[in-house]
N, C-alpha and C positions, 0 to 999 in steps of 0.2 A: 720280167717278174712274176712269181706265182701268185695265186689267189689267196695265200698266207693262211692256209688251213691246214691244220694237223693230219699227216697222211698214215696210213698202216697198209701193209702188204698182206696179200692172202694167198695161201698156197696150199697144196694137196694132190692127193694122186688123181689122176685125169679120170679115172671112172667114179671116183666119188664127186668129183667136182661137175661132173657133166649129169649125175643123177638126180631125180627130182626131188629126193631128201635134201640136197645141198641147196638145191633153190629155194627149198621152204625156209631152211636153216638160215641162209643168208638173208633174206627177207625178215625173218624174224628177229635178227642181230640188228639190223639197219632201223628196224622200228624201236629199238632200246637206244639209240643213240638221238641226241647226243649225250656223253657221259656226264653226269652229273656229281658235284661235290668232291673234285680233286684236290687234295691238300699237297703243297709244296712247301718242304723244308730246305731252304737252301744254307749252305754252310756259310755263305757270304752276307746272309741277311738274318737278323735277330728273330723277326716274326715270323708264323706261318703263312704263306698265302694259299686263299681258297679260291678255287675256280668254280662257278657255280654251275656253268654250261659250258662244255666243250664239242665243237663238233669235229669230228672225225670222218676223212675220207679214206674208203676202204678201196684198194687198187689191187691189183694182181701184180704180182712180183716180176713178170716177164714185161710187163709195161715200163720197169723202172730200168733206166739205161745207164751204165756206169759211164760216167764221164770224167774227163780231167779236171782237177780242182781249178776254179776260176780264181782268178787274182781280183775280182770285183766282188766286195763282201756281197752277200746275199742273206735271206732270212735263214735262220737256222731250222725253220718249218719246211725247206724246200726238198729236202729228202725224208723218207720215212722215218718215224720214231719207233716204229715198233712193226717186226715181222711175224704173222702168225701161219701156224701150219695145222689145217685140219684133216682127220682121218677117223674112218671107222673099221673097227675090227672087232671080232667077235670070240676069236681063239687064238691062243698063243703061238699056235704052229703058224698060223699065215702071217703073224707079225714077224716072228722069226725070219722067215723065208722071204717075206716080200716087203712089208712096210717099214722095217727096221732100216734097210738099206736106203730107201727112199727117204725117209726122214734125215739119215745121215748125209746124205747128199745136199738137202736144202741146207741143213745145219751147217755144212762147210762154207756154202754162198754166203749166208746170211752171217755169220760170225766173221768173213772177211771183210764186212764193211764196218767202217769206223763208228763206233758209238752208238749202235743200233741194238736194242733188245729184242729176243725172240721169245716167241711161246708155241709151245704143241699142245693141242686141243685133239682130245679122243672123244669122239662122237659115238653114245651108245644109247639103245633103247632103255627106256627107265626100269623095265621088267627086267632086263638082262643086270644091271645094277643091284635090283634086290637079290638075285640068284648068286651072284658074285660075293656076296658077301657072308656066305655060309661059313660055319665054323669049320675049322680043320682043312680048308681047301687052299690049293695051291696059289701061289703069290698071282694077283691080279694081272691085267695087260698095263694098266696104268702104272704099277708098281714097277714094271719091266722097264716102262718107257722112262720114267724116272731114274732108276738106276744105270740107265744107257746114257741119257743125255743130262741130266741136272749136274751143275758143278758147283761145288761151295754148298753153303747151306740155303741159298736161294732157289726155291721153288718155281721152275719155269714149265711145268707140265701140269694140265688140268683136264679134267674129264667133264663133257657136257653131257648130260643124261636127258635127251630131247627126242620127241618122235613128231611126226607130222600130224598135227592137229592138237599138240599139248600147248597148254596156255599155263603153265606153272611158271610164276615169274622168279621162283627162287632157283631153278635150274640154271638159270644164266647168271646168278649172283658170282659165283665163283671166276667166271670167264671175265665179266665186267671188271671185277676188283683186281685181276692179274693184268688186264688191258690197262687200267689206271696206272697200275705200279710201273708197269714198263714204260708206258708213255712220260711220266713222271722222271723216271730214271733216266731215259735219255735225254730228256729236256735239260734237266739239271747238269749232266755232264757237257753238253753242248753250251751252256750259259757259263759256266765256270770256265770254259776254254776261250769262249768269245770275250768275256770280261777281261781276262789276263791279256789278249790281244788289245783291247783298247787301253788297258793300263798301261802295256809297254808303248803303244803308240803315243800316249799323252806323255809318257817320260822323255820322248824322243822329240818333245815340241821345238825346243832351243837348238836343234840341231839342223845343220843343213840339208834341204830336199825334204822336210816335214811339210806337209800340206794340209791345209784344214778341210778343205773339201774332200779329200781322201779320209780324213779323220771324220767328216760327218757322216760319210757314206757307211763306214764300218760301225759308227755307233748307232747310227738310224737302223742297221740291220738288226740290232739288239732289240730297239724298239717295235720293230715289224713283229720280231718274233713273240715280244711280249703280247703286242696287240693280236696276234694269232691264237695266243694261248688264253686270251679272254683276260689278262692281267693288265687291264688298261691303266691303272694308277703307275703300275713301273713303267709302263710304256710313256706316260706323261712326264714322269721323272727324267728319263733320257733326253726328251725334248726340252725340258726346263734346263738340263745341264748344256745341252748343246748351245742354248741361247745365252748362258751365262758365259761360255767358253767364247762365243762370237763376241760378246761385249768385252770380254778381256782381249781379245783381239782387236777389237776397235779402239779400246784404251791404248794399246800399242802401238797404235797406228800401223799395223803389219797387215794391209790388205791387198798384197801382191797376187793373191789367188782369184781376187774377182777382176772382173774387166772394168767396169766404172760403176759410177751410180746406178744408171739405167733409168727408166722410165722413157726412154726414147722410141719403143716399139710401137709399132700401131697397135691401136685399141688400149695401151696401157693405162690411159686415165679411166677407161669405163670398163675394164675386164673385171668380172665377179672376183672380189679379193677372198674368198673361201673356197675356190676351185682349186684342187691338186693337179687338176689334168688339163688345164688351159694352155700349158706349156710343158715340153719334155724336161723338167726340172732336173731329173736324176742324171740325164744325158747331159746336162748343160754342168752340172757340177764335176762330171767324169773329165769333162772338156776343159774344165776351168774356165769356161766363158761364161758363167752366169754372174749377174750382176747383183749388185748389193738390192737394189729394189726387189728382184725377183727371188733372191734367198730370202729377205724377209718376210715378203708375203707367203712364200711356200711353208717357211716355219711356222708361220702364224695360223696358215689353214691347216696344218697338220694338228697343232696344239688345240686349236678349236673344234676339229672333227673328234678327237679322243674326249674333250669335255663333253661334246654332244652325245657320245656313246654311254658316258659315264651319267647322262642325265643332267648334267650340269649346263643348262642351256643359259640361264642368266650369267654364269661365269663365263661361259663362251662369250657370249656378246658382249658382257663388261671389259674381258680382256681384248677383244677386238676393237671396241671403241678405244679402249687407252692406246693400242697400237697405231690406230688412225691418226689420233691427235698428237702423238709423239713423234711419230715417223714424219708427220707432216712438217715438223721445224726442220727436219734433215733436208727435205726438199727444196724446202725455202732458202736454206742455206746455199743450195746449188739450182736454184730456179733459172739461172742464166742459160743452162742446158735444156731446158725443158721449153714447152709450147707455153703460150699464152693461157692463161686460167686452167694450166694443167694441174697445178695443186687443188684448187677448188673444185674441178670435175673429178679429180682422182677422190677427194674426200667426200663429194657428193655420192659418187657411184657405191663407193665403200661403205658408206652408211647405209644405202640403200639394200645393197646386197647383203650386209651383215644382217639386217632386219628381217629381210624376206626368207634369208635361208635358215635362221635361227627359229623363224616361224615354222617353216616346214618341220624342222627337226622337233619342235615343241608339240606340234600335230600328232607325231608318232611315239612321241615319249609318253605322252598321257600324265603330263604333271598335274600335282595337286594345285589347288586354290592358292597356295602361298607362294609356291614356286612361280606359278604362271603370274602373279602380281608382282614378284620380281623381276621376271623377264620382261613384262610391258614397260616397267619403269624404265629399265635399261634400253629398250624399243623406242620409246619415247625421246630419251636424250640422243639416241643416233638420229631419229627423225630432225629433231633440234639442230643437231650438228649439220644435218644436210641442208637444212633451212637457214644457218648461218652463212653458208657458201654462197647461198643466193645474196644475202646481205652484201658480203664482198663483192660480187659480180655486180649488183645493182648500184653500189656506190662508186665502183669504176667506171660504170657506163654513164653514170651521172641519172641513171634511174631513181635512186634514192638520195636524200640528203645525207651528209656525213656528221649524223647528229643521232644522239640515243633516241630510239633504242638500236638503231640499225647500226651505227658506229661501234657498238659494244662487240660486235663480231670480228671487228678487224684485229690485226695481230698487233701487240705493242710496240714492236720495233718499228712501224709504219704510222707515224702521228698523221692526223687528219687537220687540216685547216679549213677556215670558211671560205677561203677565196677559191681554193683550187682543190682537186679531189686527187687523193693520192691511190696511186695503183698499188694492188698488193702483189705485182709482179713487176719487174723491171721491163723496160720498152725494148731492149734488144733481146730477140728470141731467134733461138738456133733450132728449137725442136719442132715436131709435127704439131698441126693443131689440135684440138681436143675433139674427140669422136662422140660425144654423148649428143643424141639428136636433140633432146628436150632442151638441152642447155643451148644447142646451136641456134634452136629457134628462140630462145628466149632473149640471146645475145641480140638477135636482130629484130626482134620486134617488143615494143612496150608492152601491149596488152596481152602476148604470150607469157612475158616475163612476170606480169600481174596474175595470170591464171596459175602459172606455174607456182609463185610465190603462195598464192593463198591456197592452192590445193596441198601443198606441201605442209603449211602452218596448220591447216585443218585436220590432216591426218596425224600430226604430231598432237595436237589438242585432244583429238578422239583417243588417242592411245593413253595420254596421261590421265584423261578421265576414266578409262577402264581401270586402271591401277589406284585411284585416289588420290593421285598427285594435283591437287588443285591449284597449288601456286606455281608450278610449272605451267599449267595450262593458262592461268590468267596472265602471265608474263608473255605468253603467245598471243594472247587477246590484245595485248598493248601493241604488238607489231602490227595486227590488222588494223587497228584503231589508227596507228601512226602512219600506216600505208593509206589509209584515206584522208588522213589530214594533208600528207604531202600531195595528193591528187586533187585537194581543193573538195573534197566532200565533206563539209564541216558538220552537217547535221547527223550524219552517220558517226562520224568521230566522235563528236560530243557524246552521242547516245552510248556508245561502249566506254570511252573515257569515264564518264558519270556512274556507271554502273560497276566500276571495277574496284574503287578504292575501299567499299564495304567489304569485299573479300580480302583485301589486302591487310585490312585492320584485324580480322579474324585471324588471319595467318601469320600477323606481326612481321610484315616484310615491309619494313618502311621504305626503303629505298624506290622500289616498283610504285609503293602508295604515291609518294611524292612526286613521281614522274608522270603517272596518269593525273593526278589532281593539277598539275601545272599545265598539262595539255588539254584537260578539261576546262580549265579557265582560260586559256588561250582561244578554243574552238567557241567557247562562250562568248567572248569578245568579237572574234570574227563573225560569229554568226548574227552578231549586232542583237542579241538578247539583253532584258533588263537584268540590272544588279538586284536581284530579288532574294528571298530568303535561301533558295537553293545555292545561288551563286555564294551567299555569305557562309553557308556550311561547307562549300568545298573551300573557301578560301582560307577559312580557320582550319579545316582538317589539314591544307597544305602545309601551313605553319607548324602544325603539330608534327607532321611528317618531316619538315625540315629540321626541325630542333631536335626529334628523336634519333634521325638519321645521321645527325650531325657528328656522333660518336663513332659511327660507322664509316657510312659513304663519305662523310666531310672531315674525317679525323686525319686523314693522308693529305695533309697540304703541300701544294706545289708552287713553286715560284715561277713566274711569267716572265718573258723576256724583257718587262719593263720593271722588273724587280718587285712586283705586287704580287701577294700570296692569294691564291684561289681558296675558297671556302669547301670546294668539293673535290673527291677524286676524279679525275678526268674519265668521261667514259661510262661511269656507273650512276649518274644522277641526273637530275634534270637541269642544273645549270652548266653542264659541259659547254665549253665553248665561250663562256663568259668570264671576263676578270672580275677581280673583287668588286670594282667600282660600278659595273654594269650589276652585278647581283645585288649590290646595296641598294642601287636606284630602284631596281625591279622590286625588292621587298619593299621600299619605301612607299613606292605608287601603290603597292597592293595594300598597304597597311591604311592609307589615305583613304582609298577607295572603300576599304572594309569600315572605316569609321562614318564615311559617308552615307553608306548603304545602311549601316547600322542605325543612324541617326533617322532614318525614313521609315523604319518599322514603327509599327503600331505598340508592340510590346517588346520589352527587353528581350533579345535573344541569349539563353543562358547556354554557356560552354562549361563542361565540367572536367575539372583536374586537367587543364590543357598546361603543357610543358613550356610554353612561351615564358611564362613567368612563374618564380619561385618564391612565394611570401615566406619570410621568417622572421621570427623574435630575436632582436638584436640583443637585449640584454634579459638575464632570468628576473630582473626586479623592476617593477614600475616606479612611478613616482606621482605624488599628489599634485592637483593643479595649485594649490595653496591660496589664489585669489578668490575661488569658488569652490563648490563642491566637486568632486570627479577626481580623474585619475588620468596619466598619460602613459604610454608605453611606445618604446623605440623600435621600428619593424625595418627590415631590409626585402626589397624587392629586387630580385635578380631578373633582369631582362635577356634573355638567352637569345633574342633578336639581334642581328648587327646594325638596326635602326632604332633611333628614338622612338618612343611612344608617349602621347599625352594621356594620362590617365585623369578621368573626370572624378572618380571619387574610389576609395579605398577603405575597405570595411574588414574588420577581423572580430569573430565571435570567439568568447573563451567561456569555458564553464568551470564552475566552482563546485562546493559543496552543495547537496540537495539540490544539484542540477540547476544552480543559479547561471543565469547566462549574463554576460556583459558584452554590448556592442561597442567597439572602439572604431571609429571613422575619422577621415580627413576628406572634406568635400572640395577642397580647391584644387585648380589643376595641378597636377604633378608630373613633369617630364621624365620619363622612366628611360635614361639613356641605355646604352648597351653595357652590361654588368651590372653593378651593384648601386642601388639607390636607396639612401636612408631617410624615413619619414617617421614623422612623430602622429601617431593617434591619440584621439581623446575619447573619454567616456563621461557623461556628466553624472552618473550615477554614483554615489560615495559608497565602496566596499573595499574589502580587505580579505586577504587570504591567498591561498595556492590556486591557480586558476591552470587550466589545460586549454592550448588553442585547439579549436573545434572545427571552425569554420572560416575562410576569408573569401572576398570576393572583390574583383578589380572592374570597374565599369569604365568601359571605352567607349564612346559615344552611346549607342545604343546596345552593346554587346557587354555583357555581364560573365567574365571568366571567374566562375566559382571552384573552390576548393574544398576539400574535406580532407582534414587532418586526424591522424590516428589519435585516439583517446587512452587505449590500453595498450602495454607492451606485449609484444609476440616474442615466442621462446628464443628468438634470433635476435631481438632488439633489447637486450639487457645492457647497452653501453650508456655511458652518459652522454647528455645532448651536446653536440658541437656545433660550432660555428659555419655557416655555408663557406666553401671555397670560393676565391675570387673567380675562377673558371671551373666550371661543373660540366659535366657530362649526364644528360637527362636520359633516362630508359623509359621505354612505354610504361612501365610500372613504377612511375616516380613515387606514388603515394605509399608504396608498400615498403620502399627503402629509406623513408625520412623516419627519423626519431621522433618521438613524443617531445612537444615543445610545451614547456610549462613557464609562467610567469607570477611573481609573489607580489601582491600588491599592497602597500604599506598600510597601515590604518590611519586615518585623517581625524585625529580627535575635534577638529575645529568643524566637521560637518555635521549634518544632520543625521541623529542617530535614534534607536530605538532600542532600549534592554527590557527584557522580560526576566524575572527573577523570582525567587522566593519572597513572600511578601513580609514588610516591616513588622507588621502586627499580625499575629496569629491567636485566635480563638478556636480551641480544639470542636468546641460544640457549636460553632456557627458554621455558616455558608463558605467553602473554602473560596480562596483568591488568589491572584497571583499579582505581582507588583510591577507595572510598566512605567518605565521612565523614558520621555521624550526629551531631549536635547536639541535646540537650534544651532548650536555652535557661532559660527561667523555669521549665520544667515539671517535675513529679516523674512520671516514666514508670513505671507500674505495670507494664506489659509493651507489647512491641512486637512486630509481625510484619512483616519486610521481604522483598520479593520483588523480583525483577528480570527483565526482558524486552526482546527486541529486536523491534519493529514488524516490521523488513524480514526477521525470520528469517535472517539472515546468520550471527549468533553464538549460542552457547547459553552460559550462566552458569552457574558450577558453585559453588554456595555451599555445597556440602558440603566443599569444598578451600579455602575462603577462609580467610586468615590475619589475626589481630589485629595490627595494629601499635601503636595507642594504646589505652590503658585496659584496665580489669581484665578478667581471662578469665573470672571468673566471672559477668559480668554479660551475655556473648554465647555463643549455643549456635547452631551452623552446623549446620542441618540440609539435607536434600535439598529443594532449590526455594526454601526459606526459610531467615532468619536471625533467631532467636528472641533478643529483648532483654528483660530483666526488671530490676525495682528499680532504675531508674537514677536519682539524685539530679538537681537541677538543675545547669546550667551544666557539663556533662559532654560531652566530646568522645570519640566512639568512631571510630576508623579502622581499616580492614582492607581487605587486597587481595582483589579478587573475580577469581579467574581465569576464562578464557572459553576456548572453542574455536570453530572455524567457519572462514569465509572470511577471508582476509586483505584487509581493507578500511581504508581510511585515515580515513573518519568513521564512528563506530558510535554509533548513536541507542539510549539506554538509558532504559526507563522505570522509574523506581523506585515502587514501591507501599509504603506504610508505613501501617500501621493500628495505633494507639497508643491506649492507655488512661492517662489522667491523673488525678490526684487531688490537690485543694486542700484548704487548711483552713477555707476560707470556703464551699464549695459541695460538691456529690455529684461523683462520678467520673464523666468524660465520655469517650467513646470517638470520635476522630477518624480520618479517613482521607484523607490526602495521596497526590497523584500528581504525581511531578517527571519531566519528559522532559528528559535532559540529551544535549547530543551531545559526545561525546569525540573528540577528534583524537589517533589512534594514531600519527600520524607523529611521528618524533624532531623535537625543535626545533632539532638542531644536525646538522652533517655532519662526518665524521672521515676524513682520507685521512692515509696515511702512505706515506712513502718511506725505502727500507732501502739502507745503506752498507755494504758488507763490505770490511774491511781486515785481511787474513791471519785469525788467530782472533778477531778481533772485528768486532762488526757495530754500527752507529749508525743509530737509528729515529728519525725525524723525522717529528712528527705536526701537521697542520693542523685544526683544530676552528675552524670557522664556522657562522654562523646559516642555519639552513634555513627561516626565514621572514623577515618584517619585524620581528619583536619582538626586542630587544636581550636579550642573556643576560650572565649573571655566572659566569666559572668560578672556583670555589673553589680546585680542587686538581686536577693530573691525575697518576695514579698508574700506572706500568707494573710489574707485578709477575708472579711466576709463578704457573700456575695450580696447581701442585702443589708440596709442599714438599720433593719428593724430586729436583726438578729441578736439573739441573746447570749451569743459567745463573745468571750473575750479573749484575743489572740495577743499572745507577747512573743516577741524574738529574743534570740540568743545573741545575735551579732550587733555591733553597733553601726549606724545608718551611713556612716562616713567611711567605710571600710574599702580598702583599695581592692578594684576588680581582681577575680582570681582566674588564673589560667588553669584549664584544665585540659588533659589529654587523655588518650585511651588508656593509658596506665595510671592516669592520676585523677580519680573523681574529686568532686566536691560535696561536702555535706552541711546541710542547714537543719537546725532544731527548733521547733516552735512549741509554745504551750499554749493549750486550748482549755479554757474554763468556761463553764457555764454559770450565769448571773440567776437563772431561774431558783425559785425557792423549795419546791417540792420535785420537779421533773423536767427534764430537759425538752423544750419547744421544737415544735415541726417547724424548721426554717429553710430557706433554700441553699444552705450549704456555704461552703467557702471556696475561693480561687487562689492560685498559685501564681504569682507574676513573675516571669523570669524576664531580666534584661539581659542580652549577651548579645554578642558578634563574633564572627570567626575572626580567628587572628590574622587572616588575610584582609579583611575588611578593617581591622585595626591598624595593620600596615599600611591600607590605601589612605585611611584618615590622616595617620602621621606623616605621610609624605605630603598631603594636600595642606595640612598645617604648616609645614616647613616652607612649601612653594609660596602660601600666601603672606608668610612672615617676611621672605626674601623680596617678595614683589612689593612689599610695603617699602622696604629698604632702596629697591631700584624700581621704580615706577615704568622704567622703558621696557621692561620684558614683561609687563602684565601681559600683552596680547599673546605671548608664547606661552601662557601657563599650562595649556592642554598639551601642547608639545612637550612641555619639560616633564609633565606627569607622565605622560607614555614613555618616554625616553627612559624615565627611571624604572618604572614598573617593568619594561622589558628588559632591562638589565637584571633586575631582582629575580626574575624569571629565569633569566640565562644561567644563573649561578646555581639557584635552587636553594642551596643550604642557608637558610635565612631564619628558619622558624625558631630554632633553639636560642640562638643570641636574641632576637628581637623579643621573644616569649618570656624570656627570663629578666632582660636590661631594658626592652624598649628602646635600642638603639639599632642604627641602619649604619651597615658596615660597606660602602661601596668606593673605597678610596683608591683604587687603582684602575678605575674604569677610565677609558680614552674618550672624554666628553668632546673633546674637539672634533674628532673624527666623525662622532655621531651625530653632532649638530650641524656639521658639515654634510651630512649626507642627506639631512632633513631641511637642507636650506635654509637654517637660523644663524643669524647672527651671531658674531664672535662673542658679543657680552654675554649670550645666553649660557655659554659654555662655562665662562669664567663664573656666572652666578650658581651655576649648577655645582662647580667645584667648590664653591663656599659654603653652600647650602649642606652638601652631604658631610664636610668637614664638621660642619654643626651638628648634623645628625649621628655623625661618629661620636662626638664626645658628650652630647647632652641626651637624655633620654625622653622620649616623648610623653606626652601627659596620660597618666594611667589611671587618676582618679575619678571619682563619681560626676563631678563635674565637668568631665569632658564633654565638648559640644558637638562630637562625630555623631554620626548615624549609629544609633542602637535599634536591634530587634528586641520586640516583646513576643513573649509567649504566654497566653493565658490557660491556665489548665484549671478545669473545674475539680474541686476535691469535696467527696460527700462526707459529711459527719458519720464516722462508723456507729454501728448499731452493735451495742452487746447485751443481751437481756438480763445474764447474772453476771455479778462481779464479785467475787468472794475475796476476802482477805485473811489469812491464816496466821495464827502465830502461837508459837509454844512458848510459854514461860515458865521458865524455872524459878522454884520457889526461892525467895529472898535470903532466906537462912542458909538455904544450901549452897548459894552464889558466896557467900561468906566464908565458907569453910571448904576444905580441900574435897577435891572427888578423885575417889581412887577407881581404878578399872574393877568391874564388878561389884560396885556399891550402887544400891538402888538411888535414884533422884526423882523427887516428887515435882510434877509440872501440871500445868493448866493448857488446854489446848482451848484457844479462842478462834471462832470462825465469824467473820460479820459479812453478812450479806448485803448489797446494794443492786436494787432495781431501778437506778436513775437513768442509765444510757440505754434501756429497752424502749421499745415503741408501745408496749401494755400500760396498765393502769400500776400505780405503784401498790396498789392494795392486792394485787395478786400474791397467790402462795405458791411455793414450788416445794416437791419433795426433793430432798437433796441426799445424797451418800456421800460421806467423807470417808477416805482411808489413810492411815498413817503409814508411808512406805519406809520401814526402817530395813526390811529384809535386802532390799536391793543394793546397799551400800555397806551392809554387814558391820554397822558402827555400834548400833543400840539394838536392846531387847525392850519393848513395849511390852506394857502389863497395864490392864484397865480398858477402857471403852477405845480400843484401837481403831474399830470402825464401826459405823452406825447409819443410820437414816434419821433425817428430821424434816421438819417443815419449816422453810426460811421465808420469811416476810422482809419489806424492804427497811434497811437500817437496823435489822435484828441482829443479836449476837449469840453465837451458841458456846457454851462453856462444858469443858469435860475434864475430870482428873484424871490423870494416867501417870504411870510411873516407869522412868526410863533408868534402864541398866547398861551401862558402858561396857562393850565388851572388849575394849583395847584402851591403851593408854594415847596421849597425843592431842593435839587440838581437833576436835570433833565437831563437826557441823551437824546441826539439829535434824531430825527426821524431816522429808519433804512430806505434805498433807495435799492430798487430791480431792478434788470435790466436784462432783458430777450429778447432772439431774438423775433421779431413780426413775426408771420406768416400770410401771406395774404391768404386766402382761393383761389383765385383766380390764385395764381402763384404754379407751382408744384415744389416742393422743393426736395432733395434726400433724401433717406432714412434715413440715418444719420443726426439727427440734430445738428448743430455746439454746441460743448460744452461751456457753459459761466460760469465763476464764477464773483463774485462781491466783493471787499474789502471794507470794510468801514474804511476809515481813521480815521472818527471821532466816531469811536465807543466808545473810551476810554475819549472822552470829557464829562465834566459835566457843565450845567450853573445852576448858584446860582439864584432862583426865591425867592422873598421876598414875604411874604403877605400883602395884601393892607390893610391900615390902614386909615379912613376916617372919619369924623363927620357931621351929619345932623341934621336939627333941622325941626320939623314938628309942625304945628299949628292947633289944632284941635277945631273946634266950636262945644260947647257943648249943644248949645240952639237948 
């Protein structure tokens, strides 16, 4: 075979070729090689191929011998692709007489050669080229050459303007361009012809006499040609197609062209895989004596060689590694003809050869960092593959136990038992022994085996470390630790095993983590170390790896010969070689040792989010204890271990509003069997509402398994809460996959409770306060300490100034910052006012903290602590507006009472009274005292009118004013009172249900809130309509007797037909509001009256007729603050023009001095301007301000009352007749 380079012949006149000019010209031409940027557009390929560089070998035409066509396909580059003729001629006569004939003879020779391009080059001096381009000159020599030899449109003649010493690169551009065109043209013609031959051969595949080896040689010649042209991708495609053709032949089982499988030649097990010269592969193919082993090796070597030339070193190494692992299966299927350990030796040698050869390629290719990392990753896998062969050899020779991690390398078709070692090869061997020297030494000496094993492993670890593949390096560290373990070097093995799990946790490789942990635990035991905290940490970590890896390494269950099912996948986990009973026994022993070791610790060992146990809320609803304060919840504990565990304590923490935290627990020993265990947890604190599971813990001995549960939904967790499955698979990120768990705790009406609300009695000008209600429920409270605080620090509560409203005074002691309650019997209600000071805010958040001690006849005393956060709206639920009307020495006050919110109110009574008993004001009301309470809504206010009269003789006295007392309550409170009265009435008829009174009230009010539309019916009629409620189900859910449901049905039937008491004598709780009302001040009160003369009233008044009248203005200074002896200058004005009904004549306006109880009279004349019922003109009276007089800043207030405002004067239209005489002349 040739060297595979492109060839071009050079010819010319002997005199020229022997001259010094040619010598320098040829040297300059070679300096411009290789050719660059050749573009090949093939008719059989859609895309243009670009050859970046192309080496061209320049040969003499005489050195190319004409040989007969060979029957053996060779590369298309074996013969020249271009023939070039150089000559130098300066005049046309010389060309005509001498050079033309020489060129013609050369042209005849090269055109007889099939599919070869030619080129004629005229070499001239640069100055000759410039003179030859003169105008009107005869045709140049180049034109004559083109005319004589060019055929068709293609120009094969070029001129080279060059002289010795010239360095002009543009002089060679035309020649180099023509050379590229000629080479590409010849190459394209050869390719088309050779591809046609290949296509024709491939179509004859099913015909007798067709030979795959001949077809391979033919197609490979095309690959050689592409490779010589630096079209490496096209060359790679040819070998890929040849590989596919071989697999097709292999599928058809038509391997008559191959001798046998092969691998029996000397040194076949240790020969370099990527070498293409180790055997005469081409001759073996031509003689049809090549084996499948040699053929596959040669094909792989050629493919990897091309990939290396393309710079794809990692791809070459990866492809070779895949070939080794896949072809090894073929060798094992026929290993009866091979020598002992041939497959292991061949894979070992091939792995090292691929790694070393690719390393050399990588050094010359100058790869970047990313490509180098990829190559080192494949190289590490190759070295690990070589190490795996040592595992197989070591297990067969008895150097290594048939256990993980060594047994992982064994082929799956060769199972390993504990009693005997299975050989990876059959006992009968016909092939020659292996020839790899280091393996031969390892087979004969255990120490040599260990050195080789350790060196190979360390090299693989180093390679993995250089590319950042720590997980793979850690797996190999396991093998070194396992080797120390089987050699009974326990301290060294334990040191390695104990350091590896932390790396596996960060890498999330649970199978290897579990293996290293169990090996570390065994080494710890065999080294006779104490079961200290380090051992506990390793044991706990192993249980986690066991549970987490169960979904992967343990999920592929297999059935043993005795019918049991193993928990692990054989060969991939730490329990390989143990049946299910042995596994359960080992885990049970480990858990017992773990409990014993944890019990010896000084402090609890806390384990966070361990997947061995999965705490879960069974139901979304809790339930009250009923016999005492507190609540119960049902939980499920999923034990993912195959052994039962005894838990000393189970605790769950739930969080509600305002970060209220409740702790549910059970302290008795609970046996957690494999699977799901149901337990009931209790909490002594009475609380209600929706809570979210926040934390949970399970204590086993001195070890606490603590879990943190999500309390806020993530974007991917918008699904409703689900119950845990009977069999679950736990991942290493268990907490992130669990949905939010909530539980709703019902309200226990019979438990101790504290309520803070709007006060029952409100005095606007007094110190503000809130009403606190403390109920004992079912409990006998020995003592209780109650304190209050405001989280926002807006207000401060003064417990020492609190005032008891309901209850016995001996039971309560008001102290500084606390309220002390003692010896309170069950069913006691204590209510007191709690004053506060600070900022005036509408909403006050009150935190009530109650610590109380209860005693029962059935059990010991128990202290509990409850915290209630209440928000009190200090804004008044109603608004009051007042309007005063003065009439002489009497005053009328009209009060408008409306809702300040959307909630309806009932007004029981409104009373206006004197603030002081010495007041001289006499107040009278317009409503009857026993009126029915009035319901007001935002759209329907209530009005109350009161008359105020002073009994003073000459002037109103300075008193303390008045107060408006409002008695009211919200419609909701009215409904609660009605329900309470109905329950009390039924309990009198059925005393057996008296103890369930609180539960009945709670159930009814819950049903009312659920329905919602009750305000309209109850507000108008006082009836409660809950006729279709399912009381049996509601009472059953609250664990109440059946008789309670029957009683509730009868009481609601009564509430549906009978209205609740709504009179003033209702004994329910009413709120009172005391609003101070100041007596208004009016400096001047004027009463005006226009009196029409009596004579005029008796006769008819016509429009336009004058009417005599008198204006009276009476002034009163009674309601002012000054002395009644004061005088005021007033100005009056009769406003007749504003309405346009009257024309006023006389004293229409004027000024006068007014005194107390003085009257001004003025005669006026009124003229009606139109007919109809006309109102008299209005009179305005205001103080007259003299600019020359200095007045105080406050102008005296003045009002005018029109006594004649309602009077009407009937004015008739004027009817008259007039006669006019008109002179028509």
